[in-house]
VOKE-322950 format. One record per residue: x, y, z of N, C-alpha, C in turn; residue in one letter. Coordinates in steps of 0.2 Angstrom, whole numbers, padded with zeros to 4 digits, always signed. Last residue first. Example, Ala and Ser with C-alpha at 12.3 -4.5 7.8 and 13.67 -1.06 7.14 Angstrom:
REM VOKE-322950
+0064-0011+0035+0068-0005+0036+0064+0000+0039s/+0066-0028+0039+0062-0022+0039+0066-0016+0039a/
//
This chain:
REM VOKE-322950
+0280+0297+0409+0281+0291+0406+0277+0286+0408k/+0279+0307+0418+0273+0306+0415+0275+0301+0408a/+0292+0302+0427+0287+0308+0425+0280+0306+0425g/+0302+0291+0431+0297+0291+0426+0293+0296+0426q/+0312+0290+0441+0315+0291+0434+0309+0293+0429g/+0310+0285+0453+0310+0282+0448+0313+0283+0440a/+0310+0297+0459+0316+0296+0459+0318+0290+0456d/+0298+0301+0453+0304+0305+0452+0311+0302+0453l/+0290+0294+0458+0289+0293+0449+0295+0298+0448s/+0293+0296+0473+0292+0287+0467+0292+0289+0461a/+0285+0308+0473+0292+0309+0471+0297+0302+0471k/+0271+0304+0470+0273+0309+0466+0280+0307+0465y/+0268+0296+0478+0269+0293+0473+0274+0298+0467a/+0267+0304+0490+0273+0301+0490+0274+0296+0483s/+0256+0314+0487+0266+0317+0487+0272+0310+0485l/+0249+0305+0490+0250+0306+0482+0255+0309+0482s/+0248+0301+0503+0253+0297+0498+0252+0300+0492s/+0250+0311+0516+0249+0310+0510+0254+0308+0504c/+0258+0310+0526+0252+0306+0525+0247+0307+0521g/+0266+0320+0529+0271+0315+0527+0263+0309+0527a/+0258+0331+0527+0260+0330+0522+0264+0323+0520l/+0255+0330+0542+0250+0329+0538+0252+0327+0530l/+0264+0329+0549+0263+0326+0551+0258+0324+0543n/+0272+0347+0545+0275+0339+0543+0270+0333+0543a/+0258+0351+0550+0260+0351+0546+0265+0347+0541r/+0261+0351+0562+0253+0347+0562+0255+0346+0551e/+0272+0358+0565+0273+0348+0567+0266+0346+0561e/+0270+0369+0563+0275+0365+0557+0277+0358+0557v/+0253+0370+0562+0258+0371+0566+0263+0368+0562s/+0240+0377+0553+0242+0371+0554+0248+0374+0555t/+0236+0390+0546+0229+0387+0550+0233+0379+0555i/+0240+0394+0534+0241+0396+0538+0239+0394+0546l/+0242+0381+0529+0248+0383+0528+0248+0390+0535e/+0226+0383+0524+0231+0376+0528+0239+0379+0531l/+0230+0394+0515+0224+0394+0522+0227+0387+0524w/+0237+0388+0504+0241+0394+0506+0235+0394+0516p/+0227+0376+0500+0233+0378+0503+0236+0384+0508y/+0214+0383+0496+0215+0377+0501+0223+0379+0507l/+0216+0397+0487+0215+0395+0495+0215+0389+0499a/+0226+0393+0476+0224+0401+0478+0223+0401+0488n/+0225+0378+0474+0233+0384+0477+0231+0392+0479q/+0213+0377+0474+0215+0375+0479+0220+0381+0482e/+0210+0385+0462+0206+0386+0471+0209+0384+0474r/+0217+0380+0452+0219+0386+0456+0213+0388+0461a/+0212+0364+0451+0219+0367+0454+0222+0371+0457h/+0197+0369+0445+0199+0367+0454+0208+0368+0455h/+0203+0374+0435+0198+0380+0436+0200+0378+0444h/+0209+0359+0430+0212+0370+0431+0209+0374+0433q/+0195+0355+0427+0202+0354+0431+0208+0363+0433l/+0189+0360+0418+0187+0359+0427+0194+0359+0427l/+0197+0360+0405+0197+0365+0409+0193+0366+0415g/+0197+0346+0407+0202+0353+0409+0203+0357+0412a/+0185+0341+0402+0185+0343+0409+0194+0345+0412y/+0185+0348+0390+0182+0351+0392+0183+0348+0401m/+0193+0339+0384+0199+0347+0385+0192+0350+0389g/+0188+0326+0385+0194+0326+0391+0195+0335+0390e/+0180+0330+0374+0175+0329+0381+0182+0329+0389r/+0187+0330+0364+0183+0336+0366+0181+0336+0374d/+0192+0316+0365+0198+0322+0366+0193+0329+0369l/+0179+0312+0360+0182+0310+0368+0189+0313+0370l/+0177+0316+0348+0175+0315+0355+0178+0317+0358e/+0192+0308+0342+0192+0315+0343+0186+0318+0348i/+0189+0295+0345+0194+0296+0348+0195+0306+0349a/+0178+0293+0335+0178+0294+0343+0184+0295+0347k/+0184+0299+0321+0178+0301+0323+0179+0300+0334h/+0196+0286+0322+0196+0294+0322+0190+0299+0326k/+0186+0275+0320+0188+0274+0328+0191+0282+0329l/+0178+0277+0311+0173+0278+0317+0180+0278+0321a/+0190+0277+0302+0186+0281+0302+0183+0285+0307l/+0196+0263+0310+0197+0268+0303+0196+0272+0307g/+0187+0254+0321+0191+0255+0315+0192+0258+0313k/+0182+0250+0337+0181+0256+0333+0187+0253+0329n/+0181+0246+0351+0177+0244+0345+0177+0244+0340n/+0188+0252+0358+0194+0247+0356+0188+0243+0351r/+0180+0263+0362+0184+0263+0359+0188+0258+0352l/+0177+0256+0375+0171+0255+0369+0175+0257+0362e/+0186+0259+0384+0185+0255+0385+0182+0253+0375r/+0184+0271+0384+0190+0271+0382+0189+0263+0377l/+0173+0278+0389+0173+0279+0380+0177+0277+0379a/+0175+0272+0404+0171+0269+0398+0169+0269+0388q/+0185+0283+0407+0185+0275+0407+0182+0271+0402y/+0176+0292+0404+0180+0291+0399+0186+0284+0400f/+0167+0291+0416+0166+0292+0409+0169+0290+0404e/+0175+0292+0425+0171+0286+0424+0166+0287+0416a/+0179+0306+0426+0183+0300+0425+0183+0291+0424l/+0168+0311+0427+0171+0313+0420+0174+0307+0420f/+0164+0308+0439+0160+0306+0435+0165+0307+0429k/+0175+0314+0447+0174+0307+0447+0170+0304+0440r/+0175+0328+0444+0180+0326+0443+0180+0317+0441i/+0163+0330+0452+0162+0329+0447+0170+0330+0440k/+0167+0326+0466+0162+0323+0462+0161+0323+0456k/+0178+0338+0466+0180+0333+0465+0176+0326+0462h/+0168+0349+0466+0173+0346+0460+0174+0342+0459e/+0161+0346+0478+0156+0345+0473+0161+0344+0466a/+0173+0350+0487+0168+0343+0486+0167+0342+0481i/+0174+0362+0485+0179+0355+0484+0176+0353+0481f/+0162+0365+0490+0164+0368+0481+0171+0364+0481l/+0161+0365+0503+0157+0361+0499+0159+0362+0489e/+0172+0372+0509+0170+0367+0506+0169+0361+0500v/+0174+0388+0499+0171+0385+0504+0172+0376+0504a/+0181+0396+0491+0187+0392+0497+0181+0386+0500g/+0176+0408+0487+0178+0406+0483+0182+0399+0487g/+0179+0416+0503+0179+0417+0496+0181+0412+0487p/+0179+0409+0515+0183+0408+0510+0179+0411+0503v/+0172+0404+0527+0167+0411+0524+0174+0414+0518d/+0180+0398+0537+0176+0397+0537+0174+0405+0531s/+0191+0383+0546+0192+0391+0543+0182+0391+0540i/+0192+0373+0554+0196+0379+0556+0195+0386+0553r/+0184+0363+0547+0186+0365+0554+0187+0372+0557a/+0190+0362+0533+0183+0366+0535+0181+0365+0541g/+0204+0360+0539+0204+0363+0533+0196+0370+0536y/+0204+0349+0540+0205+0351+0546+0203+0359+0544i/+0196+0344+0529+0192+0343+0536+0194+0347+0540p/+0204+0343+0517+0197+0347+0520+0193+0345+0525i/+0214+0336+0523+0217+0343+0523+0209+0344+0524l/+0211+0320+0527+0217+0325+0528+0215+0330+0528s/+0201+0314+0515+0202+0312+0522+0206+0317+0526e/+0201+0325+0504+0194+0322+0506+0196+0323+0511e/+0213+0321+0502+0213+0330+0502+0208+0331+0508e/+0218+0310+0499+0221+0314+0503+0219+0321+0505d/+0210+0307+0489+0208+0306+0495+0213+0308+0501k/+0217+0314+0479+0210+0319+0482+0208+0315+0488m/+0225+0307+0477+0226+0313+0478+0221+0317+0481h/+0222+0295+0472+0224+0295+0479+0226+0302+0481l/+0216+0299+0460+0211+0298+0463+0214+0297+0473l/+0227+0302+0453+0222+0304+0455+0218+0309+0459l/+0232+0290+0453+0236+0295+0456+0230+0302+0460n/+0223+0283+0445+0226+0279+0452+0226+0287+0456t/+0225+0293+0432+0215+0289+0437+0219+0288+0445e/+0235+0289+0427+0235+0297+0427+0226+0294+0434y/+0236+0277+0425+0241+0278+0432+0237+0286+0431r/+0224+0273+0419+0227+0271+0422+0230+0275+0428d/+0229+0283+0405+0225+0285+0407+0223+0282+0415f/+0242+0276+0402+0241+0282+0406+0234+0284+0405l/+0235+0265+0397+0239+0261+0401+0241+0271+0407l/+0227+0271+0385+0224+0266+0393+0228+0264+0396k/+0237+0274+0380+0234+0277+0381+0229+0276+0386a/+0244+0262+0373+0246+0268+0379+0241+0271+0384q/+0232+0256+0368+0236+0252+0373+0239+0259+0375s/+0231+0267+0356+0224+0268+0362+0230+0261+0368l/+0236+0279+0348+0239+0272+0351+0233+0270+0358d/+0230+0290+0342+0227+0279+0342+0231+0275+0346l/+0237+0298+0343+0240+0297+0338+0236+0288+0339g/+0226+0304+0353+0228+0308+0348+0233+0304+0342l/+0232+0296+0362+0225+0293+0361+0225+0299+0355l/+0245+0302+0367+0245+0294+0364+0238+0290+0362a/+0240+0313+0372+0244+0313+0365+0243+0307+0364t/+0233+0309+0384+0230+0316+0377+0233+0315+0370r/+0243+0304+0392+0239+0301+0390+0234+0301+0383h/+0250+0318+0390+0256+0311+0389+0249+0306+0387a/+0241+0322+0400+0245+0325+0393+0246+0322+0390l/+0240+0317+0411+0236+0318+0408+0236+0319+0403f/+0253+0319+0415+0251+0310+0415+0245+0313+0409l/+0253+0334+0418+0258+0328+0415+0258+0322+0410e/+0243+0332+0427+0244+0337+0423+0248+0334+0417d/+0251+0326+0438+0245+0322+0438+0243+0328+0428l/+0262+0337+0439+0263+0329+0436+0256+0325+0434w/+0252+0347+0445+0257+0347+0438+0260+0339+0434q/+0248+0341+0458+0245+0342+0453+0246+0345+0443h/+0261+0339+0463+0257+0334+0460+0254+0336+0455v/+0265+0352+0465+0269+0349+0461+0267+0343+0459k/+0257+0358+0474+0255+0360+0465+0258+0356+0462t/+0261+0350+0487+0255+0349+0483+0254+0348+0474l/+0270+0365+0490+0273+0356+0487+0266+0355+0484q/+0260+0370+0498+0261+0369+0491+0265+0368+0487l/+0262+0366+0511+0257+0361+0506+0258+0363+0500f/+0279+0362+0516+0275+0365+0513+0267+0363+0510s/+0288+0357+0520+0283+0358+0526+0278+0363+0522l/+0298+0356+0513+0296+0350+0512+0291+0353+0516d/+0304+0369+0511+0299+0368+0508+0296+0364+0505n/+0303+0378+0526+0307+0372+0522+0300+0369+0517s/+0301+0396+0531+0298+0390+0531+0304+0384+0525m/
//
């Protein structure tokens, strides 16, 4: 099977998103608030696009054709996406509020945000593992080559990832 026709290529989107988030956190660590916000916005936009792809195209097919996958219930994927969105909203607000601080107060608030982002990174790692071990492999089994090609072609986040590679942007 061609790698271009595998849902497992979406793991590269996960890696790209993880790199964007790490670049954001690195800028935050250096108190470069403008760069941290810019990178967070890019990360958030592409992550939301990726979750939309999953929720509107992939998870409905998975849910309709699969049942009783240990650790792979549709409700788990949707609940985790909801938690992820809550964290993103929290981080967006915290980044806005950081601009109101200076000196030691700014450093303390940045540390608090980095701590929360560390908790989020753990959730995200667990969520990505669930998708890579359940959602994507099962989608491989329950879709035809033609259906898989159409679904992957419709994944906007995969297109965005490939465009970033073509532009030589990566996580920068």
